[in-house]
C-alpha positions as CSV (number, residue, x, y, z in Angstrom):
1,M,-32.7,-43.1,-11.9
2,E,-35.0,-40.1,-11.3
3,T,-34.3,-40.3,-7.6
4,F,-30.5,-40.2,-8.3
5,G,-30.9,-37.2,-10.5
6,N,-32.9,-35.3,-7.9
7,I,-30.2,-36.1,-5.3
8,I,-27.6,-34.7,-7.7
9,L,-29.7,-31.5,-8.3
10,T,-30.1,-31.1,-4.5
11,L,-26.4,-31.4,-3.9
12,I,-25.6,-28.9,-6.7
13,G,-28.2,-26.4,-5.4
14,L,-26.9,-26.7,-1.8
15,I,-23.3,-26.3,-2.8
16,L,-24.0,-23.1,-4.8
17,I,-26.1,-21.6,-2.1
18,F,-23.5,-22.5,0.6
19,S,-20.8,-20.9,-1.5
20,V,-22.7,-17.6,-1.7
21,I,-23.4,-17.6,2.1
22,R,-19.8,-18.4,2.8
23,S,-18.5,-15.7,0.5
24,A,-20.8,-13.1,2.0
25,C,-19.7,-14.0,5.5
26,K,-16.0,-13.9,4.7
27,V,-16.3,-10.6,2.8
28,G,-18.8,-8.7,4.9
29,L,-18.4,-10.1,8.4
30,M,-15.0,-11.9,8.7
31,N,-13.2,-9.6,6.3
32,Y,-11.3,-12.4,4.6
33,P,-12.2,-11.9,0.9
34,S,-8.7,-12.7,-0.5
35,S,-9.2,-16.4,0.4
36,E,-12.6,-16.7,-1.2
37,I,-13.2,-17.8,-4.8
38,I,-16.1,-15.6,-5.8
39,S,-14.5,-12.3,-4.7
40,R,-11.1,-13.4,-6.0
41,S,-12.5,-14.3,-9.4
42,T,-14.5,-11.1,-9.7
43,A,-11.4,-9.0,-8.8
44,R,-9.4,-10.9,-11.5
45,C,-12.0,-10.0,-14.1
46,V,-12.2,-6.4,-13.2
47,Y,-8.4,-6.0,-12.9
48,Y,-7.9,-7.5,-16.4
49,F,-10.4,-5.1,-17.8
50,F,-8.5,-2.1,-16.4
51,R,-5.2,-3.5,-17.5
52,R,-6.5,-3.6,-21.0
53,M,-7.6,0.1,-20.6
54,N,-4.2,1.1,-19.3
55,S,-2.0,3.0,-21.8
56,K,1.7,3.5,-21.3
57,T,1.2,7.1,-22.4
58,D,-1.3,7.8,-19.7
59,S,-0.2,9.9,-16.8
60,Y,-1.0,8.7,-13.3
61,A,-3.7,11.4,-13.0
62,E,-5.4,10.0,-16.1
63,M,-5.2,6.4,-14.9
64,Q,-6.4,7.6,-11.5
65,W,-9.6,8.9,-13.0
66,K,-10.2,5.5,-14.7
67,L,-9.5,3.6,-11.4
68,T,-12.3,5.5,-9.7
69,W,-14.6,3.0,-11.4
70,F,-12.7,-0.1,-10.1
71,S,-14.6,-0.3,-6.8
72,P,-18.1,0.3,-8.3
73,L,-17.5,-2.4,-11.0
74,F,-16.1,-4.8,-8.4
75,M,-19.2,-4.3,-6.1
76,L,-21.6,-4.7,-9.1
77,G,-19.7,-7.8,-10.1
78,M,-20.0,-9.2,-6.6
79,I,-23.7,-8.6,-6.3
80,S,-24.4,-9.9,-9.8
81,S,-22.4,-13.1,-9.0
82,Y,-24.2,-13.6,-5.8
83,F,-27.6,-13.1,-7.5
84,F,-26.9,-15.4,-10.4
85,I,-25.3,-18.2,-8.3
86,T,-28.1,-18.1,-5.8
87,L,-30.8,-18.1,-8.5
88,V,-29.3,-21.2,-10.1
89,G,-28.9,-22.9,-6.8
90,F,-32.5,-22.5,-5.7
91,A,-33.7,-23.4,-9.2
92,C,-32.0,-26.8,-8.8
93,L,-33.8,-27.2,-5.5
94,Y,-37.2,-26.4,-7.1
95,M,-36.6,-29.0,-9.8
96,S,-35.3,-31.7,-7.3
97,F,-38.4,-31.3,-5.2
98,G,-40.7,-31.4,-8.2
99,S,-42.0,-27.8,-7.6
100,E,-41.3,-26.9,-11.3
101,P,-41.2,-29.2,-14.3
102,D,-38.3,-27.6,-16.2
103,F,-35.3,-25.4,-15.6
104,V,-36.7,-22.3,-17.2
105,K,-39.7,-22.1,-15.0
106,A,-37.6,-23.0,-12.0
107,C,-35.3,-20.0,-12.7
108,I,-38.3,-17.7,-13.1
109,S,-39.7,-18.9,-9.7
110,S,-36.2,-18.6,-8.2
111,G,-35.8,-15.0,-9.5
112,S,-39.3,-14.0,-8.3
113,A,-38.5,-15.2,-4.7
114,L,-34.9,-13.9,-4.7
115,S,-35.9,-10.4,-5.8
116,T,-38.7,-10.5,-3.2
117,L,-41.2,-9.5,-5.9
118,G,-43.3,-12.7,-5.6
119,F,-44.8,-12.5,-9.1
120,F,-44.4,-16.3,-9.8
121,T,-45.0,-18.6,-6.9
122,P,-43.9,-22.3,-7.2
123,H,-46.4,-25.1,-6.9
124,G,-46.7,-27.3,-3.8
125,H,-45.8,-26.7,-0.2
126,S,-42.2,-27.7,-0.5
127,G,-41.6,-25.1,-3.3
128,Q,-43.4,-22.4,-1.3
129,I,-41.2,-23.1,1.7
130,I,-38.1,-23.0,-0.4
131,S,-39.2,-19.6,-1.9
132,I,-39.6,-18.2,1.6
133,I,-36.0,-19.2,2.5
134,E,-34.8,-17.8,-0.8
135,G,-36.5,-14.5,-0.1
136,G,-34.6,-14.3,3.1
137,V,-31.3,-14.8,1.2
138,G,-32.3,-12.1,-1.2
139,L,-32.8,-9.7,1.7
140,G,-29.4,-10.8,3.0
141,V,-27.7,-9.8,-0.2
142,I,-29.2,-6.3,0.1
143,V,-28.1,-6.0,3.7
144,F,-24.6,-7.1,2.6
145,L,-24.5,-4.2,0.1
146,I,-25.7,-1.7,2.7
147,T,-23.3,-2.7,5.4
148,F,-20.1,-3.4,3.4
149,I,-19.8,-0.1,1.6
150,P,-19.6,2.2,4.7
151,G,-16.9,0.1,6.2
152,Y,-15.0,0.0,2.9
153,Q,-15.2,3.8,2.6
154,S,-14.1,4.4,6.2
155,V,-10.8,2.5,5.5
156,V,-10.2,4.5,2.3
157,Q,-10.9,7.8,4.1
158,A,-8.5,7.0,7.0
159,R,-5.8,6.1,4.5
160,E,-6.2,9.2,2.4
161,N,-6.3,11.5,5.4
162,K,-2.9,10.3,6.4
163,S,-1.5,10.5,2.9
164,A,-2.8,14.0,2.3
165,W,-1.3,15.1,5.6
166,L,2.2,14.2,4.3
167,Y,1.6,15.7,0.9
168,A,0.7,19.0,2.5
169,R,3.9,19.1,4.5
170,T,6.3,18.1,1.7
171,N,5.2,20.6,-0.9
172,Q,3.1,17.9,-2.7
173,D,6.3,15.9,-3.3
174,P,6.7,13.2,-0.6
175,N,10.2,11.7,-0.4
176,C,12.9,11.3,2.1
177,A,14.6,14.7,1.4
178,S,11.4,16.7,1.5
179,F,10.3,14.9,4.7
180,Y,13.4,15.9,6.6
181,S,13.2,19.4,5.1
182,W,9.8,19.7,6.9
183,L,11.1,18.0,10.0
184,N,13.9,20.5,10.2
185,R,11.3,23.2,10.9
186,L,9.9,21.5,14.0
187,E,10.9,22.9,17.3
188,D,11.1,19.6,19.2
189,R,12.4,17.1,16.6
190,D,14.3,15.0,19.2
191,H,11.1,13.6,20.8
192,L,9.3,11.9,17.9
193,Q,8.0,8.8,19.7
194,S,4.3,9.7,19.3
195,F,4.9,10.7,15.6
196,W,6.4,7.3,14.7
197,N,3.8,5.5,16.8
198,N,1.1,7.2,14.7
199,W,2.8,6.1,11.5
200,E,3.2,2.6,12.9
201,D,-0.6,2.5,13.5
202,Y,-1.1,3.7,9.9
203,L,1.2,1.0,8.5
204,R,-0.6,-1.7,10.6
205,M,-4.0,-0.5,9.4
206,I,-2.8,-0.6,5.8
207,G,-1.4,-4.2,6.2
208,D,-4.5,-5.5,7.9
209,T,-7.1,-4.1,5.5
210,H,-5.3,-4.2,2.1
211,S,-4.0,-7.7,2.6
212,E,-7.5,-9.0,3.2
213,S,-9.3,-6.7,0.8
214,P,-7.0,-6.3,-2.2
215,V,-9.6,-4.2,-4.0
216,L,-8.5,-1.3,-1.6
217,L,-5.2,-1.3,-3.4
218,F,-6.9,-0.1,-6.6
219,T,-9.0,2.5,-5.0
220,P,-7.2,5.8,-5.9
221,S,-7.0,9.0,-3.9
222,V,-9.7,11.6,-4.4
223,R,-6.9,14.1,-4.8
224,S,-5.5,14.1,-8.3
225,G,-1.9,12.9,-8.6
226,Q,-1.6,11.6,-5.0
227,S,-1.0,8.0,-4.0
228,W,-0.8,6.3,-0.6
229,L,2.0,4.1,-2.0
230,I,4.2,7.1,-2.6
231,T,3.5,8.4,0.9
232,T,4.3,5.0,2.3
233,F,7.6,4.8,0.4
234,A,8.7,8.2,1.7
235,I,7.8,7.3,5.3
236,M,9.7,4.0,5.1
237,D,12.8,5.7,3.8
238,A,12.6,8.4,6.4
239,V,12.2,6.0,9.4
240,N,14.9,3.8,7.9
241,L,17.3,6.7,7.8
242,M,16.3,7.7,11.3
243,V,17.0,4.2,12.7
244,T,20.3,3.5,10.9
245,S,22.0,6.9,10.5
246,I,20.9,9.5,13.0
247,Q,21.8,9.8,16.6
248,V,18.5,10.2,18.6
249,K,17.8,9.7,22.3
250,Y,14.7,7.6,21.9
251,I,14.7,5.2,18.9
252,G,12.4,2.4,20.0
253,A,9.3,3.8,18.3
254,A,11.1,4.3,15.0
255,V,12.4,0.7,15.1
256,A,8.9,-0.6,15.7
257,C,7.5,1.6,12.9
258,L,10.1,0.2,10.5
259,E,9.5,-3.4,11.4
260,E,5.7,-3.0,11.1
261,G,6.1,-1.4,7.7
262,V,8.2,-4.3,6.4
263,Y,5.8,-6.9,7.7
264,S,2.6,-5.1,6.4
265,L,3.9,-4.4,2.9
266,T,5.1,-8.0,2.5
267,R,1.6,-9.2,3.5
268,I,-0.1,-7.0,0.9
269,M,2.3,-8.0,-1.8
270,Q,1.7,-11.7,-1.1
271,A,-2.1,-11.2,-1.0
272,I,-2.2,-9.6,-4.5
273,Q,-0.1,-12.3,-6.2
274,V,-3.4,-14.0,-7.2
275,L,-3.9,-11.2,-9.7
276,P,-2.7,-11.7,-13.3
277,M,0.5,-9.8,-14.0
278,L,1.4,-9.7,-17.6
279,H,4.7,-8.0,-16.8
280,E,6.9,-8.3,-13.8
281,P,8.1,-5.1,-12.2
282,R,11.6,-4.0,-13.1
283,S,14.5,-5.4,-11.0
284,R,14.9,-4.1,-7.5
285,V,16.8,-0.9,-7.6
286,L,18.7,0.0,-4.5
287,V,19.4,3.6,-3.7
288,S,22.8,4.8,-4.8
289,R,25.6,5.5,-2.3
290,E,26.0,9.0,-3.7
291,A,22.3,9.8,-3.0
292,Y,22.7,8.4,0.5
293,D,25.8,10.5,1.2
294,R,24.1,13.6,-0.2
295,M,21.2,13.0,2.1
296,C,23.5,12.6,5.1
297,D,25.3,15.8,4.2
298,Q,22.0,17.6,4.2
299,L,21.1,16.2,7.6
300,V,24.3,17.6,9.0
301,L,23.3,21.0,7.5
302,Y,20.0,20.6,9.3
303,G,21.8,20.1,12.6
304,F,21.2,16.3,13.0
305,K,24.0,14.3,14.6
306,L,25.0,11.3,12.5
307,K,26.4,8.1,13.8
308,E,30.2,7.7,13.8
309,D,30.5,4.6,11.6
310,H,29.1,6.0,8.3
311,D,29.9,2.9,6.3
312,R,28.1,0.7,8.8
313,S,25.1,3.0,8.7
314,W,25.0,2.8,4.9
315,R,25.1,-1.0,5.0
316,E,22.3,-1.2,7.6
317,F,20.2,1.4,5.6
318,N,20.7,-0.5,2.4
319,E,19.8,-3.9,4.0
320,N,16.6,-2.5,5.5
321,R,15.6,-0.9,2.3
322,S,15.9,-4.2,0.4
323,R,13.2,-5.6,2.7
324,Y,10.5,-3.2,1.7
325,E,11.6,-1.7,-1.6
326,Y,10.7,-4.7,-3.8
327,S,7.2,-5.0,-2.1
328,L,6.4,-1.4,-2.8
329,M,7.6,-1.7,-6.4
330,V,5.4,-4.7,-7.0
331,L,2.4,-2.9,-5.5
332,A,3.0,0.1,-7.6
333,K,3.3,-2.0,-10.8
334,V,0.1,-3.8,-10.1
335,S,-1.9,-0.6,-9.1
336,F,-0.5,1.4,-12.1
337,V,1.4,3.9,-9.9
338,K,4.6,5.3,-11.4
339,L,7.5,5.6,-8.9
340,S,9.9,8.4,-10.0
341,D,13.6,8.0,-9.8
342,K,13.6,11.0,-7.5
343,L,11.6,9.0,-5.0
344,L,13.8,5.9,-5.3
345,N,16.9,8.0,-4.7
346,L,15.8,9.7,-1.5
347,G,14.5,12.8,-3.2
348,Y,17.4,13.6,-5.6
349,N,16.9,13.4,-9.3
350,N,20.6,13.4,-9.8
351,I,23.7,14.1,-7.8
352,D,23.8,17.7,-9.0
353,D,20.8,18.5,-6.8
354,V,22.4,20.2,-3.8
355,P,19.6,21.9,-1.9
356,V,20.6,24.7,0.6
357,I,18.1,25.3,3.3
358,V,18.5,28.3,5.6
359,S,16.5,28.6,8.8
360,S,16.3,31.7,11.0
361,K,14.9,29.7,13.9
362,R,17.8,27.4,14.6
363,D,21.6,27.5,14.7
364,Y,22.8,24.3,13.0
365,V,25.4,22.2,14.7
366,E,28.1,21.1,12.3
367,L,30.2,18.1,13.3
368,D,33.9,18.0,12.8
369,P,34.7,15.2,10.3
370,V,37.6,14.0,12.3
371,T,36.7,14.3,16.0
372,N,32.9,14.2,15.5
373,S,32.8,17.0,18.1
374,E,30.7,20.1,18.2
375,D,33.3,22.1,20.0
376,Q,36.0,21.3,17.5
377,A,33.6,22.1,14.7
378,D,32.8,25.5,16.2
379,S,36.5,26.4,16.5
380,N,37.0,25.4,12.9
381,M,34.2,27.6,11.8
382,D,35.7,30.5,13.6
383,K,38.9,30.1,11.6
384,T,37.1,29.9,8.2
385,T,36.8,33.0,6.2
386,P,33.9,33.7,3.8
387,A,36.3,33.4,0.9
388,A,37.5,30.0,2.0
389,E,33.9,28.9,2.5
390,S,33.1,29.9,-1.1
391,V,36.1,28.1,-2.5
392,D,35.3,25.0,-0.4
393,T,31.7,25.0,-1.6
394,E,32.7,25.3,-5.3
395,S,35.2,22.4,-4.9
396,K,32.6,20.2,-3.3
397,I,30.1,20.9,-6.1
398,G,32.8,20.1,-8.7
399,D,33.5,16.8,-7.0
400,V,29.9,16.0,-7.0
401,K,29.5,16.7,-10.7
402,D,32.5,14.5,-11.5
403,N,30.6,11.6,-10.0
404,A,27.2,12.3,-11.7
405,D,27.5,9.3,-14.0
406,E,27.8,6.9,-11.1
407,L,24.3,7.6,-9.7
408,N,22.6,4.7,-11.6
409,P,21.1,2.4,-9.0
410,S,22.3,-1.1,-8.9
411,A,20.0,-4.0,-9.6
412,A,19.4,-6.9,-7.3
413,S,17.4,-10.2,-7.4
414,D,13.6,-10.3,-7.5
415,N,13.3,-13.1,-5.0
416,V,10.7,-12.4,-2.3
417,S,11.2,-13.8,1.1
418,E,9.3,-13.8,4.3
419,P,9.3,-10.6,6.3
420,Q,12.5,-10.2,8.4
421,K,13.3,-8.2,11.4
422,A,14.7,-4.8,10.5
423,V,18.3,-4.2,11.2
424,L,18.7,-2.4,14.5
425,P,21.0,0.6,14.9
426,N,24.6,0.4,16.1
427,E,24.8,-1.1,19.6
428,G,26.6,1.9,21.0
429,N,24.1,4.4,19.8
430,K,20.7,3.0,20.9
């Protein structure tokens, strides 16, 4: 009977030690912590603690300050879990080999070896050999701490550099409208392949790192009030609009960026579903047709050429947005980021927002609504008097105000499906 008990203690000790080594390898070397029970359980506990701290009256900047402690608490929790599980595992081995008579002394011997202090050496050659092995494991935990943190910080820095880049160019308010307002000031806006390629790399990096290390999702920006989720939402809307609604010469890079964004965001959302969510995010809210039309009108004012079939462009835009909008809303809900209605509606708080941007560097090309021709539009402009322009503008604003109550976004289902290929632009305008 005593032999059977020793075998059980040995198996328990080996399983505990193996679980720690497996976890350290997957988290520190293989970068697969989301499929590992120790890191997943630790993240659950820390996340529940911050959820209890969250208050509905807190602004994002206030919650952002609290979230700066998420990563340190997670790391301390991981190290404490490793130390405790390893200590108990080796204590079981000391008892099974007869090096220590009871569990308390076995734990003291195990702690002495694991901490590499050596103040309590177990009796017998077998116990001393086990203590040498345990000391090596203790050093491995320290190495894990030293090597994991720099890699973790490098990912956060790369993400925040890209996010701050867009904040600086959109007057600290990233959204689709502010993005194209900045793009309007570029001299060569028709050749954006390298631009979309860079954002494709960013989205791929986000998907690869945040899906395998969900703790990165809760690491806030060092800049107060900024969030990589808001940046990503603005870029996805911008590239979606570019692919579906604007006539450009080279569109392949933009399509690839959109597809990568849909795939990466879905991966992250599926990875964080292991976390406890006391409340589901609100139903998916699609952008209103009025906001889309207003954005297209603004693009014409900027000099962009829109595609001829406006209704088809709207359907393609709406379908593409449904593939990434819900993922972003789930991630925002879990990470305590508040998405404004202005962001969800392409940069317009309500339909009365009619921005007028005047540039001295470029003559805008206005398309004739019937022939879609620049020459016809120029001739029409020559026939228009300033008084007629004023009357026409006032009538448009009046029509817009009459439709102000119809801006409420429509709700759709919360079902999450596998990533789908983004809708390509009209065949005749590739």
